[in-house]
N, C-alpha and C positions, 0 to 999 in steps of 0.2 A: 567183633563188636568194637566200636570207635569210641573214643573219649572226647568229651567236650573240652575246649580251652578253658573254660571257667573252672572245670574239675581238676585240671592240672595246675591252675593257678592257686586254687583252694588247698590242694595238697602240699604245695611248696610253702605257701604262707603258714600253714599249720605247723610245719618243721622250723621255718625261719619267719617268726611273727614281724621282724623288723623289715623284711625283704621288699623291695620294690620289684614287681614281677610284671612282665609284658610277655604275652603269648600270642603268636600268630600261627593260623592254619595255613601252611604253605601251598597245599594242593586243594582245599576245600573238601577233603574226603574224611577228616577227623582222624587221620592216621599219621600225618606228616606235619610236625609243628617245629616252630623256632621259638625258643624262649631266651629272654635276657633276664637275669635275677642279679640284682644288686643288694648286698648284705654286708654289714659289719663283720658278721661271722666269717667272711672270706678273707678278711685283712690277715696278710702274712702266711696264707694257706696256699699251697701249690695248686695250680689250676687243675690238675687231674683229681686232687682230693675234693676240690670245690665241686667238680662234677659228680664224684661219687656221693657227696652230700645230697644233691639234688636227686640223683637216681634212688638213694635210700628214702627220701621224702615221697617218692612216687609208689613206695610199697610194692615193689615187684610187678607193676604194670608195663615196664618197658619190655617189648618184645612179645607181648601179648594184646592187650587192649591198646597200647601205644606203640605203633611200628617203629616211628623215627622222631627223634627230637634233637634238633641242633641247639646246642647251649652257648651262651655268652654269659659268663659270670665275672663279678668284679666286687670290690669294696668299694664304698662310697668315696667320691673325691673330697 
């Protein structure tokens, strides 16, 4: 079962209300996405931990409903 880009965005924004989130379906199949997430939460946080925060926001859907997600995360400039 595939996930909609809007669902990915909603889950991330629920966990990080201040986030600017852009989600792109890379293959048009609902399984391979790229997301850019900019949030003050990430300031001073190592990149690996930033990605862990996003994976936690997706509530276990990675590897199941969501096959692949390329992430770019940062704090606002």
